[in-house]
C-alpha positions as protocol buffer text, in pm:
chain_id: "A"
residue {
  index: 1
  type: UNK
  ca { x: -14776 y: 16824 z: -591 }
}
residue {
  index: 2
  type: UNK
  ca { x: -14654 y: 17144 z: -429 }
}
residue {
  index: 3
  type: UNK
  ca { x: -14978 y: 17181 z: -233 }
}
residue {
  index: 4
  type: UNK
  ca { x: -15131 y: 16857 z: -106 }
}
residue {
  index: 5
  type: UNK
  ca { x: -15416 y: 17022 z: 87 }
}
residue {
  index: 6
  type: UNK
  ca { x: -15709 y: 17027 z: -148 }
}
residue {
  index: 7
  type: UNK
  ca { x: -15880 y: 17305 z: 51 }
}
residue {
  index: 8
  type: UNK
  ca { x: -15594 y: 17554 z: 28 }
}
residue {
  index: 9
  type: UNK
  ca { x: -15657 y: 17772 z: -278 }
}
residue {
  index: 10
  type: UNK
  ca { x: -15715 y: 18134 z: -379 }
}
residue {
  index: 11
  type: UNK
  ca { x: -15933 y: 18121 z: -687 }
}
residue {
  index: 12
  type: UNK
  ca { x: -16212 y: 17903 z: -817 }
}
residue {
  index: 13
  type: UNK
  ca { x: -16349 y: 17891 z: -1171 }
}
residue {
  index: 14
  type: UNK
  ca { x: -16596 y: 17688 z: -1374 }
}
residue {
  index: 15
  type: UNK
  ca { x: -16579 y: 17532 z: -1719 }
}
residue {
  index: 16
  type: UNK
  ca { x: -16735 y: 17279 z: -1952 }
}
residue {
  index: 17
  type: UNK
  ca { x: -16490 y: 17019 z: -2078 }
}
residue {
  index: 18
  type: UNK
  ca { x: -16597 y: 16731 z: -2305 }
}
residue {
  index: 19
  type: UNK
  ca { x: -16963 y: 16794 z: -2221 }
}
residue {
  index: 20
  type: UNK
  ca { x: -16902 y: 16777 z: -1846 }
}
residue {
  index: 21
  type: UNK
  ca { x: -16946 y: 17070 z: -1604 }
}
residue {
  index: 22
  type: UNK
  ca { x: -16656 y: 17127 z: -1364 }
}
residue {
  index: 23
  type: UNK
  ca { x: -16564 y: 17357 z: -1078 }
}
residue {
  index: 24
  type: UNK
  ca { x: -16186 y: 17407 z: -1067 }
}
residue {
  index: 25
  type: UNK
  ca { x: -15946 y: 17550 z: -808 }
}
residue {
  index: 26
  type: UNK
  ca { x: -15617 y: 17721 z: -882 }
}
residue {
  index: 27
  type: UNK
  ca { x: -15435 y: 17456 z: -674 }
}
residue {
  index: 28
  type: UNK
  ca { x: -15516 y: 17198 z: -943 }
}
residue {
  index: 29
  type: UNK
  ca { x: -15821 y: 17040 z: -780 }
}
residue {
  index: 30
  type: UNK
  ca { x: -16138 y: 16968 z: -980 }
}
residue {
  index: 31
  type: UNK
  ca { x: -16498 y: 16875 z: -904 }
}
residue {
  index: 32
  type: UNK
  ca { x: -16723 y: 16720 z: -1166 }
}
residue {
  index: 33
  type: UNK
  ca { x: -17086 y: 16818 z: -1117 }
}
residue {
  index: 34
  type: UNK
  ca { x: -17351 y: 16550 z: -1137 }
}
residue {
  index: 35
  type: UNK
  ca { x: -17585 y: 16566 z: -1433 }
}
residue {
  index: 36
  type: UNK
  ca { x: -17935 y: 16699 z: -1396 }
}
residue {
  index: 37
  type: UNK
  ca { x: -18075 y: 16377 z: -1536 }
}
residue {
  index: 38
  type: UNK
  ca { x: -17953 y: 16027 z: -1465 }
}
residue {
  index: 39
  type: UNK
  ca { x: -17802 y: 15856 z: -1162 }
}
residue {
  index: 40
  type: UNK
  ca { x: -17520 y: 16028 z: -973 }
}
residue {
  index: 41
  type: UNK
  ca { x: -17181 y: 15873 z: -1054 }
}
residue {
  index: 42
  type: UNK
  ca { x: -16928 y: 15761 z: -794 }
}
residue {
  index: 43
  type: UNK
  ca { x: -16684 y: 16051 z: -845 }
}
residue {
  index: 44
  type: UNK
  ca { x: -16942 y: 16327 z: -897 }
}
residue {
  index: 45
  type: UNK
  ca { x: -16948 y: 16632 z: -666 }
}
residue {
  index: 46
  type: UNK
  ca { x: -16617 y: 16539 z: -498 }
}
residue {
  index: 47
  type: UNK
  ca { x: -16304 y: 16759 z: -499 }
}
residue {
  index: 48
  type: UNK
  ca { x: -16002 y: 16568 z: -622 }
}
residue {
  index: 49
  type: UNK
  ca { x: -15652 y: 16624 z: -765 }
}
residue {
  index: 50
  type: UNK
  ca { x: -15722 y: 16320 z: -986 }
}
residue {
  index: 51
  type: UNK
  ca { x: -15846 y: 15965 z: -944 }
}
residue {
  index: 52
  type: UNK
  ca { x: -15537 y: 15797 z: -1092 }
}
residue {
  index: 53
  type: UNK
  ca { x: -15194 y: 15857 z: -1248 }
}
residue {
  index: 54
  type: UNK
  ca { x: -15160 y: 15740 z: -1607 }
}
residue {
  index: 55
  type: UNK
  ca { x: -14857 y: 15562 z: -1756 }
}
residue {
  index: 56
  type: UNK
  ca { x: -14702 y: 15895 z: -1858 }
}
residue {
  index: 57
  type: UNK
  ca { x: -14719 y: 16036 z: -1506 }
}
residue {
  index: 58
  type: UNK
  ca { x: -15018 y: 16271 z: -1546 }
}
residue {
  index: 59
  type: UNK
  ca { x: -15306 y: 16299 z: -1300 }
}
residue {
  index: 60
  type: UNK
  ca { x: -15622 y: 16166 z: -1468 }
}
residue {
  index: 61
  type: UNK
  ca { x: -15990 y: 16180 z: -1391 }
}
residue {
  index: 62
  type: UNK
  ca { x: -16145 y: 15886 z: -1571 }
}
residue {
  index: 63
  type: UNK
  ca { x: -16004 y: 15907 z: -1922 }
}
residue {
  index: 64
  type: UNK
  ca { x: -15936 y: 16283 z: -1903 }
}
residue {
  index: 65
  type: UNK
  ca { x: -15609 y: 16449 z: -1803 }
}
residue {
  index: 66
  type: UNK
  ca { x: -15667 y: 16685 z: -1512 }
}
residue {
  index: 67
  type: UNK
  ca { x: -15434 y: 16956 z: -1646 }
}
residue {
  index: 68
  type: UNK
  ca { x: -15657 y: 16994 z: -1951 }
}
residue {
  index: 69
  type: UNK
  ca { x: -15954 y: 17077 z: -1729 }
}
residue {
  index: 70
  type: UNK
  ca { x: -15758 y: 17320 z: -1510 }
}
residue {
  index: 71
  type: UNK
  ca { x: -15609 y: 17502 z: -1810 }
}
residue {
  index: 72
  type: UNK
  ca { x: -15949 y: 17528 z: -1979 }
}
residue {
  index: 73
  type: UNK
  ca { x: -16106 y: 17677 z: -1667 }
}
residue {
  index: 74
  type: UNK
  ca { x: -15843 y: 17946 z: -1607 }
}
residue {
  index: 75
  type: UNK
  ca { x: -15672 y: 17997 z: -1943 }
}
residue {
  index: 76
  type: UNK
  ca { x: -15966 y: 17937 z: -2174 }
}
residue {
  index: 77
  type: UNK
  ca { x: -16013 y: 17697 z: -2461 }
}
residue {
  index: 78
  type: UNK
  ca { x: -15700 y: 17665 z: -2681 }
}
residue {
  index: 79
  type: UNK
  ca { x: -15711 y: 17801 z: -3038 }
}
residue {
  index: 80
  type: UNK
  ca { x: -15693 y: 17456 z: -3200 }
}
residue {
  index: 81
  type: UNK
  ca { x: -15673 y: 17088 z: -3109 }
}
residue {
  index: 82
  type: UNK
  ca { x: -15297 y: 17106 z: -3180 }
}
residue {
  index: 83
  type: UNK
  ca { x: -15240 y: 17273 z: -2841 }
}
residue {
  index: 84
  type: UNK
  ca { x: -15138 y: 17078 z: -2533 }
}
residue {
  index: 85
  type: UNK
  ca { x: -15070 y: 17172 z: -2170 }
}
residue {
  index: 86
  type: UNK
  ca { x: -14711 y: 17237 z: -2064 }
}
residue {
  index: 87
  type: UNK
  ca { x: -14595 y: 17209 z: -1702 }
}
residue {
  index: 88
  type: UNK
  ca { x: -14349 y: 17492 z: -1646 }
}
residue {
  index: 89
  type: UNK
  ca { x: -14152 y: 17316 z: -1374 }
}
residue {
  index: 90
  type: UNK
  ca { x: -14162 y: 16979 z: -1555 }
}
residue {
  index: 91
  type: UNK
  ca { x: -14353 y: 16822 z: -1267 }
}
residue {
  index: 92
  type: UNK
  ca { x: -14640 y: 16651 z: -1449 }
}
residue {
  index: 93
  type: UNK
  ca { x: -14838 y: 16618 z: -1128 }
}
residue {
  index: 94
  type: UNK
  ca { x: -14820 y: 16987 z: -1033 }
}
residue {
  index: 95
  type: UNK
  ca { x: -15142 y: 17120 z: -1184 }
}
residue {
  index: 96
  type: UNK
  ca { x: -15149 y: 17456 z: -1009 }
}
residue {
  index: 97
  type: UNK
  ca { x: -15260 y: 17707 z: -1269 }
}
residue {
  index: 98
  type: UNK
  ca { x: -14944 y: 17912 z: -1225 }
}
residue {
  index: 99
  type: UNK
  ca { x: -14754 y: 17605 z: -1347 }
}
residue {
  index: 100
  type: UNK
  ca { x: -14959 y: 17550 z: -1666 }
}
residue {
  index: 101
  type: UNK
  ca { x: -14954 y: 17700 z: -2015 }
}
residue {
  index: 102
  type: UNK
  ca { x: -15115 y: 17617 z: -2349 }
}
residue {
  index: 103
  type: UNK
  ca { x: -14847 y: 17545 z: -2611 }
}
residue {
  index: 104
  type: UNK
  ca { x: -14837 y: 17393 z: -2959 }
}
residue {
  index: 105
  type: UNK
  ca { x: -14698 y: 17043 z: -2996 }
}
residue {
  index: 106
  type: UNK
  ca { x: -14383 y: 17188 z: -3153 }
}
residue {
  index: 107
  type: UNK
  ca { x: -14342 y: 17429 z: -2861 }
}
residue {
  index: 108
  type: UNK
  ca { x: -14400 y: 17146 z: -2616 }
}
residue {
  index: 109
  type: UNK
  ca { x: -14113 y: 16945 z: -2768 }
}
residue {
  index: 110
  type: UNK
  ca { x: -13876 y: 17242 z: -2780 }
}
residue {
  index: 111
  type: UNK
  ca { x: -13947 y: 17309 z: -2413 }
}
residue {
  index: 112
  type: UNK
  ca { x: -13832 y: 16957 z: -2315 }
}
residue {
  index: 113
  type: UNK
  ca { x: -13474 y: 16956 z: -2175 }
}
residue {
  index: 114
  type: UNK
  ca { x: -13380 y: 16633 z: -2352 }
}
residue {
  index: 115
  type: UNK
  ca { x: -13484 y: 16777 z: -2691 }
}
residue {
  index: 116
  type: UNK
  ca { x: -13294 y: 17098 z: -2618 }
}
residue {
  index: 117
  type: UNK
  ca { x: -12986 y: 16890 z: -2534 }
}
residue {
  index: 118
  type: UNK
  ca { x: -13013 y: 16705 z: -2867 }
}
residue {
  index: 119
  type: UNK
  ca { x: -13049 y: 17028 z: -3063 }
}
residue {
  index: 120
  type: UNK
  ca { x: -12748 y: 17182 z: -2890 }
}
residue {
  index: 121
  type: UNK
  ca { x: -12532 y: 16879 z: -2962 }
}
residue {
  index: 122
  type: UNK
  ca { x: -12623 y: 16831 z: -3328 }
}
residue {
  index: 123
  type: UNK
  ca { x: -12615 y: 17203 z: -3420 }
}
residue {
  index: 124
  type: UNK
  ca { x: -12315 y: 17300 z: -3209 }
}
residue {
  index: 125
  type: UNK
  ca { x: -12514 y: 17602 z: -3093 }
}
residue {
  index: 126
  type: UNK
  ca { x: -12558 y: 17640 z: -2717 }
}
residue {
  index: 127
  type: UNK
  ca { x: -12851 y: 17884 z: -2720 }
}
residue {
  index: 128
  type: UNK
  ca { x: -13197 y: 17754 z: -2809 }
}
residue {
  index: 129
  type: UNK
  ca { x: -13292 y: 18114 z: -2887 }
}
residue {
  index: 130
  type: UNK
  ca { x: -13032 y: 18120 z: -3164 }
}
residue {
  index: 131
  type: UNK
  ca { x: -13151 y: 17787 z: -3308 }
}
residue {
  index: 132
  type: UNK
  ca { x: -13513 y: 17902 z: -3317 }
}
residue {
  index: 133
  type: UNK
  ca { x: -13434 y: 18245 z: -3460 }
}
residue {
  index: 134
  type: UNK
  ca { x: -13267 y: 18082 z: -3762 }
}
residue {
  index: 135
  type: UNK
  ca { x: -13451 y: 17751 z: -3764 }
}
residue {
  index: 136
  type: UNK
  ca { x: -13443 y: 17707 z: -4143 }
}
residue {
  index: 137
  type: UNK
  ca { x: -13065 y: 17696 z: -4130 }
}
residue {
  index: 138
  type: UNK
  ca { x: -13057 y: 17428 z: -3864 }
}
residue {
  index: 139
  type: UNK
  ca { x: -13319 y: 17191 z: -4012 }
}
residue {
  index: 140
  type: UNK
  ca { x: -13052 y: 16985 z: -4186 }
}
residue {
  index: 141
  type: UNK
  ca { x: -12894 y: 16910 z: -3847 }
}
residue {
  index: 142
  type: UNK
  ca { x: -13206 y: 16751 z: -3699 }
}
residue {
  index: 143
  type: UNK
  ca { x: -13154 y: 16395 z: -3567 }
}
residue {
  index: 144
  type: UNK
  ca { x: -13377 y: 16119 z: -3702 }
}
residue {
  index: 145
  type: UNK
  ca { x: -13623 y: 16124 z: -3412 }
}
residue {
  index: 146
  type: UNK
  ca { x: -13684 y: 16495 z: -3478 }
}
residue {
  index: 147
  type: UNK
  ca { x: -13720 y: 16475 z: -3858 }
}
residue {
  index: 148
  type: UNK
  ca { x: -14088 y: 16570 z: -3825 }
}
residue {
  index: 149
  type: UNK
  ca { x: -13974 y: 16920 z: -3728 }
}
residue {
  index: 150
  type: UNK
  ca { x: -13856 y: 16978 z: -4082 }
}
residue {
  index: 151
  type: UNK
  ca { x: -14215 y: 17066 z: -4174 }
}
residue {
  index: 152
  type: UNK
  ca { x: -14214 y: 17349 z: -3917 }
}
residue {
  index: 153
  type: UNK
  ca { x: -14197 y: 17695 z: -4079 }
}
residue {
  index: 154
  type: UNK
  ca { x: -13975 y: 17980 z: -3966 }
}
residue {
  index: 155
  type: UNK
  ca { x: -14293 y: 18167 z: -3870 }
}
residue {
  index: 156
  type: UNK
  ca { x: -14387 y: 17884 z: -3634 }
}
residue {
  index: 157
  type: UNK
  ca { x: -14032 y: 17881 z: -3500 }
}
residue {
  index: 158
  type: UNK
  ca { x: -14053 y: 18256 z: -3430 }
}
residue {
  index: 159
  type: UNK
  ca { x: -14375 y: 18204 z: -3233 }
}
residue {
  index: 160
  type: UNK
  ca { x: -14208 y: 17921 z: -3047 }
}
residue {
  index: 161
  type: UNK
  ca { x: -13914 y: 18148 z: -2966 }
}
residue {
  index: 162
  type: UNK
  ca { x: -14146 y: 18400 z: -2806 }
}
residue {
  index: 163
  type: UNK
  ca { x: -14315 y: 18123 z: -2605 }
}
residue {
  index: 164
  type: UNK
  ca { x: -13975 y: 17992 z: -2499 }
}
residue {
  index: 165
  type: UNK
  ca { x: -13877 y: 18339 z: -2374 }
}
residue {
  index: 166
  type: UNK
  ca { x: -14212 y: 18394 z: -2203 }
}
residue {
  index: 167
  type: UNK
  ca { x: -14190 y: 18066 z: -2014 }
}
residue {
  index: 168
  type: UNK
  ca { x: -13828 y: 18096 z: -1904 }
}
residue {
  index: 169
  type: UNK
  ca { x: -13767 y: 18064 z: -1530 }
}
residue {
  index: 170
  type: UNK
  ca { x: -13712 y: 18409 z: -1389 }
}
residue {
  index: 171
  type: UNK
  ca { x: -13561 y: 18340 z: -1046 }
}
residue {
  index: 172
  type: UNK
  ca { x: -13230 y: 18182 z: -950 }
}
residue {
  index: 173
  type: UNK
  ca { x: -13407 y: 17935 z: -721 }
}
residue {
  index: 174
  type: UNK
  ca { x: -13630 y: 17808 z: -1001 }
}
residue {
  index: 175
  type: UNK
  ca { x: -13334 y: 17764 z: -1234 }
}
residue {
  index: 176
  type: UNK
  ca { x: -13137 y: 17576 z: -970 }
}
residue {
  index: 177
  type: UNK
  ca { x: -13422 y: 17328 z: -934 }
}
residue {
  index: 178
  type: UNK
  ca { x: -13361 y: 17230 z: -1297 }
}
residue {
  index: 179
  type: UNK
  ca { x: -12982 y: 17229 z: -1296 }
}
residue {
  index: 180
  type: UNK
  ca { x: -12982 y: 16855 z: -1355 }
}
residue {
  index: 181
  type: UNK
  ca { x: -13158 y: 16923 z: -1686 }
}
residue {
  index: 182
  type: UNK
  ca { x: -12889 y: 17147 z: -1828 }
}
residue {
  index: 183
  type: UNK
  ca { x: -12643 y: 17019 z: -2084 }
}
residue {
  index: 184
  type: UNK
  ca { x: -12350 y: 17131 z: -1866 }
}
residue {
  index: 185
  type: UNK
  ca { x: -12480 y: 16932 z: -1568 }
}
residue {
  index: 186
  type: UNK
  ca { x: -12530 y: 16624 z: -1783 }
}
residue {
  index: 187
  type: UNK
  ca { x: -12176 y: 16665 z: -1913 }
}
residue {
  index: 188
  type: UNK
  ca { x: -12038 y: 16688 z: -1558 }
}
residue {
  index: 189
  type: UNK
  ca { x: -12238 y: 16385 z: -1446 }
}
residue {
  index: 190
  type: UNK
  ca { x: -12118 y: 16193 z: -1751 }
}
residue {
  index: 191
  type: UNK
  ca { x: -11756 y: 16266 z: -1658 }
}
residue {
  index: 192
  type: UNK
  ca { x: -11809 y: 16145 z: -1302 }
}
residue {
  index: 193
  type: UNK
  ca { x: -12030 y: 15846 z: -1393 }
}
residue {
  index: 194
  type: UNK
  ca { x: -11945 y: 15753 z: -1754 }
}
residue {
  index: 195
  type: UNK
  ca { x: -12198 y: 15469 z: -1775 }
}
residue {
  index: 196
  type: UNK
  ca { x: -12497 y: 15683 z: -1670 }
}
residue {
  index: 197
  type: UNK
  ca { x: -12763 y: 15817 z: -1905 }
}
residue {
  index: 198
  type: UNK
  ca { x: -13043 y: 16060 z: -1817 }
}
residue {
  index: 199
  type: UNK
  ca { x: -13385 y: 15897 z: -1800 }
}
residue {
  index: 200
  type: UNK
  ca { x: -13697 y: 16059 z: -1945 }
}
residue {
  index: 201
  type: UNK
  ca { x: -13813 y: 16139 z: -1593 }
}
residue {
  index: 202
  type: UNK
  ca { x: -13681 y: 16431 z: -1385 }
}
residue {
  index: 203
  type: UNK
  ca { x: -13434 y: 16334 z: -1110 }
}
residue {
  index: 204
  type: UNK
  ca { x: -13369 y: 15994 z: -1272 }
}
residue {
  index: 205
  type: UNK
  ca { x: -13079 y: 15825 z: -1449 }
}
residue {
  index: 206
  type: UNK
  ca { x: -13018 y: 15475 z: -1582 }
}
residue {
  index: 207
  type: UNK
  ca { x: -12694 y: 15277 z: -1567 }
}
residue {
  index: 208
  type: UNK
  ca { x: -12521 y: 15031 z: -1796 }
}
residue {
  index: 209
  type: UNK
  ca { x: -12726 y: 14893 z: -2084 }
}
residue {
  index: 210
  type: UNK
  ca { x: -13063 y: 14999 z: -1942 }
}
residue {
  index: 211
  type: UNK
  ca { x: -13263 y: 15202 z: -2198 }
}
residue {
  index: 212
  type: UNK
  ca { x: -13347 y: 15564 z: -2099 }
}
residue {
  index: 213
  type: UNK
  ca { x: -13714 y: 15537 z: -2010 }
}
residue {
  index: 214
  type: UNK
  ca { x: -13999 y: 15708 z: -1829 }
}
residue {
  index: 215
  type: UNK
  ca { x: -14041 y: 15590 z: -1467 }
}
residue {
  index: 216
  type: UNK
  ca { x: -14398 y: 15680 z: -1362 }
}
residue {
  index: 217
  type: UNK
  ca { x: -14341 y: 15581 z: -996 }
}
residue {
  index: 218
  type: UNK
  ca { x: -14029 y: 15797 z: -958 }
}
residue {
  index: 219
  type: UNK
  ca { x: -14102 y: 16087 z: -717 }
}
residue {
  index: 220
  type: UNK
  ca { x: -14105 y: 16426 z: -888 }
}
residue {
  index: 221
  type: UNK
  ca { x: -13985 y: 16612 z: -578 }
}
residue {
  index: 222
  type: UNK
  ca { x: -13707 y: 16514 z: -338 }
}
residue {
  index: 223
  type: UNK
  ca { x: -13817 y: 16487 z: 24 }
}
residue {
  index: 224
  type: UNK
  ca { x: -13647 y: 16387 z: 348 }
}
residue {
  index: 225
  type: UNK
  ca { x: -13657 y: 16015 z: 264 }
}
residue {
  index: 226
  type: UNK
  ca { x: -13631 y: 15984 z: -116 }
}
residue {
  index: 227
  type: UNK
  ca { x: -13611 y: 15604 z: -140 }
}
residue {
  index: 228
  type: UNK
  ca { x: -13901 y: 15552 z: 99 }
}
residue {
  index: 229
  type: UNK
  ca { x: -14115 y: 15779 z: -116 }
}
residue {
  index: 230
  type: UNK
  ca { x: -14018 y: 15581 z: -427 }
}
residue {
  index: 231
  type: UNK
  ca { x: -14077 y: 15246 z: -255 }
}
residue {
  index: 232
  type: UNK
  ca { x: -14431 y: 15345 z: -154 }
}
residue {
  index: 233
  type: UNK
  ca { x: -14513 y: 15407 z: -522 }
}
residue {
  index: 234
  type: UNK
  ca { x: -14390 y: 15065 z: -637 }
}
residue {
  index: 235
  type: UNK
  ca { x: -14716 y: 14880 z: -580 }
}
residue {
  index: 236
  type: UNK
  ca { x: -14787 y: 14553 z: -759 }
}
residue {
  index: 237
  type: UNK
  ca { x: -14945 y: 14625 z: -1096 }
}
residue {
  index: 238
  type: UNK
  ca { x: -14800 y: 14974 z: -1135 }
}
residue {
  index: 239
  type: UNK
  ca { x: -14583 y: 15056 z: -1436 }
}
residue {
  index: 240
  type: UNK
  ca { x: -14213 y: 15048 z: -1344 }
}
residue {
  index: 241
  type: UNK
  ca { x: -14082 y: 15193 z: -1668 }
}
residue {
  index: 242
  type: UNK
  ca { x: -14201 y: 15250 z: -2023 }
}
residue {
  index: 243
  type: UNK
  ca { x: -14040 y: 15358 z: -2349 }
}
residue {
  index: 244
  type: UNK
  ca { x: -14110 y: 15332 z: -2720 }
}
residue {
  index: 245
  type: UNK
  ca { x: -14027 y: 14959 z: -2723 }
}
residue {
  index: 246
  type: UNK
  ca { x: -14102 y: 14820 z: -2379 }
}
residue {
  index: 247
  type: UNK
  ca { x: -14326 y: 14849 z: -2076 }
}
residue {
  index: 248
  type: UNK
  ca { x: -14268 y: 14667 z: -1747 }
}
residue {
  index: 249
  type: UNK
  ca { x: -14508 y: 14609 z: -1460 }
}
residue {
  index: 250
  type: UNK
  ca { x: -14409 y: 14585 z: -1092 }
}
residue {
  index: 251
  type: UNK
  ca { x: -14453 y: 14236 z: -944 }
}
residue {
  index: 252
  type: UNK
  ca { x: -14274 y: 14296 z: -615 }
}
residue {
  index: 253
  type: UNK
  ca { x: -14037 y: 14544 z: -452 }
}
residue {
  index: 254
  type: UNK
  ca { x: -13815 y: 14514 z: -146 }
}
residue {
  index: 255
  type: UNK
  ca { x: -13567 y: 14722 z: 55 }
}
residue {
  index: 256
  type: UNK
  ca { x: -13210 y: 14605 z: 108 }
}
residue {
  index: 257
  type: UNK
  ca { x: -12884 y: 14736 z: 259 }
}
residue {
  index: 258
  type: UNK
  ca { x: -13055 y: 14912 z: 553 }
}
residue {
  index: 259
  type: UNK
  ca { x: -13304 y: 15073 z: 315 }
}
residue {
  index: 260
  type: UNK
  ca { x: -13030 y: 15220 z: 95 }
}
residue {
  index: 261
  type: UNK
  ca { x: -13136 y: 15015 z: -208 }
}
residue {
  index: 262
  type: UNK
  ca { x: -13465 y: 14903 z: -362 }
}
residue {
  index: 263
  type: UNK
  ca { x: -13489 y: 14576 z: -555 }
}
residue {
  index: 264
  type: UNK
  ca { x: -13770 y: 14551 z: -810 }
}
residue {
  index: 265
  type: UNK
  ca { x: -13901 y: 14239 z: -981 }
}
residue {
  index: 266
  type: UNK
  ca { x: -14106 y: 14306 z: -1296 }
}
residue {
  index: 267
  type: UNK
  ca { x: -14286 y: 14139 z: -1581 }
}
residue {
  index: 268
  type: UNK
  ca { x: -14325 y: 14266 z: -1936 }
}
residue {
  index: 269
  type: UNK
  ca { x: -14638 y: 14459 z: -2022 }
}
residue {
  index: 270
  type: UNK
  ca { x: -14655 y: 14235 z: -2330 }
}
residue {
  index: 271
  type: UNK
  ca { x: -14668 y: 13926 z: -2112 }
}
residue {
  index: 272
  type: UNK
  ca { x: -14493 y: 13616 z: -2239 }
}
residue {
  index: 273
  type: UNK
  ca { x: -14479 y: 13759 z: -2593 }
}
residue {
  index: 274
  type: UNK
  ca { x: -14153 y: 13925 z: -2490 }
}
residue {
  index: 275
  type: UNK
  ca { x: -13835 y: 13721 z: -2542 }
}
residue {
  index: 276
  type: UNK
  ca { x: -13739 y: 13773 z: -2176 }
}
residue {
  index: 277
  type: UNK
  ca { x: -14063 y: 13870 z: -2001 }
}
residue {
  index: 278
  type: UNK
  ca { x: -13921 y: 13902 z: -1648 }
}
residue {
  index: 279
  type: UNK
  ca { x: -13653 y: 14125 z: -1500 }
}
residue {
  index: 280
  type: UNK
  ca { x: -13488 y: 14231 z: -1175 }
}
residue {
  index: 281
  type: UNK
  ca { x: -13338 y: 14576 z: -1124 }
}
residue {
  index: 282
  type: UNK
  ca { x: -13221 y: 14802 z: -843 }
}
residue {
  index: 283
  type: UNK
  ca { x: -13280 y: 15164 z: -745 }
}
residue {
  index: 284
  type: UNK
  ca { x: -13046 y: 15378 z: -534 }
}
residue {
  index: 285
  type: UNK
  ca { x: -13041 y: 15749 z: -452 }
}
residue {
  index: 286
  type: UNK
  ca { x: -12702 y: 15905 z: -520 }
}
residue {
  index: 287
  type: UNK
  ca { x: -12587 y: 16266 z: -559 }
}
residue {
  index: 288
  type: UNK
  ca { x: -12943 y: 16397 z: -554 }
}
residue {
  index: 289
  type: UNK
  ca { x: -13079 y: 16162 z: -822 }
}
residue {
  index: 290
  type: UNK
  ca { x: -13248 y: 15823 z: -853 }
}
residue {
  index: 291
  type: UNK
  ca { x: -13024 y: 15567 z: -1023 }
}
residue {
  index: 292
  type: UNK
  ca { x: -13187 y: 15268 z: -1197 }
}
residue {
  index: 293
  type: UNK
  ca { x: -12972 y: 14964 z: -1276 }
}
residue {
  index: 294
  type: UNK
  ca { x: -13085 y: 14651 z: -1459 }
}
residue {
  index: 295
  type: UNK
  ca { x: -12958 y: 14337 z: -1283 }
}
residue {
  index: 296
  type: UNK
  ca { x: -13097 y: 14057 z: -1507 }
}
residue {
  index: 297
  type: UNK
  ca { x: -13364 y: 13992 z: -1766 }
}
residue {
  index: 298
  type: UNK
  ca { x: -13503 y: 13640 z: -1757 }
}
residue {
  index: 299
  type: UNK
  ca { x: -13665 y: 13380 z: -1979 }
}
residue {
  index: 300
  type: UNK
  ca { x: -13853 y: 13229 z: -1683 }
}
residue {
  index: 301
  type: UNK
  ca { x: -14033 y: 13380 z: -1387 }
}
residue {
  index: 302
  type: UNK
  ca { x: -13862 y: 13129 z: -1153 }
}
residue {
  index: 303
  type: UNK
  ca { x: -13529 y: 13283 z: -1252 }
}
residue {
  index: 304
  type: UNK
  ca { x: -13650 y: 13632 z: -1161 }
}
residue {
  index: 305
  type: UNK
  ca { x: -13776 y: 13492 z: -829 }
}
residue {
  index: 306
  type: UNK
  ca { x: -13430 y: 13350 z: -758 }
}
residue {
  index: 307
  type: UNK
  ca { x: -13237 y: 13667 z: -840 }
}
residue {
  index: 308
  type: UNK
  ca { x: -13486 y: 13883 z: -649 }
}
residue {
  index: 309
  type: UNK
  ca { x: -13428 y: 13657 z: -347 }
}
residue {
  index: 310
  type: UNK
  ca { x: -13050 y: 13636 z: -356 }
}
residue {
  index: 311
  type: UNK
  ca { x: -13012 y: 14012 z: -410 }
}
residue {
  index: 312
  type: UNK
  ca { x: -13170 y: 14048 z: -65 }
}
residue {
  index: 313
  type: UNK
  ca { x: -12908 y: 13806 z: 80 }
}
residue {
  index: 314
  type: UNK
  ca { x: -13184 y: 13556 z: 147 }
}
residue {
  index: 315
  type: UNK
  ca { x: -13154 y: 13181 z: 100 }
}
residue {
  index: 316
  type: UNK
  ca { x: -13283 y: 13043 z: -230 }
}
residue {
  index: 317
  type: UNK
  ca { x: -13406 y: 12685 z: -197 }
}
residue {
  index: 318
  type: UNK
  ca { x: -13533 y: 12635 z: -551 }
}
residue {
  index: 319
  type: UNK
  ca { x: -13209 y: 12505 z: -696 }
}
residue {
  index: 320
  type: UNK
  ca { x: -13075 y: 12594 z: -1040 }
}
residue {
  index: 321
  type: UNK
  ca { x: -13291 y: 12787 z: -1286 }
}
residue {
  index: 322
  type: UNK
  ca { x: -13284 y: 12802 z: -1664 }
}
residue {
  index: 323
  type: UNK
  ca { x: -13130 y: 13151 z: -1677 }
}
residue {
  index: 324
  type: UNK
  ca { x: -12830 y: 13036 z: -1474 }
}
residue {
  index: 325
  type: UNK
  ca { x: -12706 y: 12868 z: -1790 }
}
residue {
  index: 326
  type: UNK
  ca { x: -12780 y: 13152 z: -2034 }
}
């Protein structure tokens, strides 16, 4: 969040969203009004930025995403159910109204830096504007994960182009905040650190054979003590990372090397159904980004306990474990 003081705001609006009546502030705070009939609920009539963060990193209020309520209050109801909320600065927890826009699902994908990077690579065209302006020509270049875009018409692509132009960052400072997202920056990082891959979360990379994933606990802004901020989010039971195939849950986290490294022990979100349900990985902060490295995946929890212990240079008294021989 850019503004963490819930009482600092300029405008207030009201809306009805999913049959609930809300007051909404332009700083992203919401208040659900209690119903005229029935008992008052726990979170009624209380200003909040959200009561939880879901596994995709969005602020939620119950089973509703907060940005949907804020956008409805200040930008109105979207034309169809195919519209979603886009965060202009890619910070999913920054629900200030100036940071939100209604976009179609196609526009939402085009506005994602990782999708733009794919399109640039497979088409050989550096400008997204050029790709959208002649989208029919470039459909045959679409990678497999973007095949669904082949059903998008040129008319829809033209509308998306206008949205892309409208939502472009206009100041040098704003563009610099997203330099890590540019294809050129990724190319430079790749040359310096050839085994790194960009994660699906801003400010985050993965090393070695770790799959690029979304890290919900990863801070969206860089403060004075980046690793401390990350460590405070790694509470037991929180999602460590998630992707199309896997989801891991934090069991325990610890600092090491004079708080220059975090060690995380996790279990699979699928429990023991996973082939190797437990894992140990590390997090460091290097060159302005969070670097995630997988140390070991394990068949047994005792193995993860051992590796989590020895990575902290602590004595392990449990003897050999099954994964030592795998």
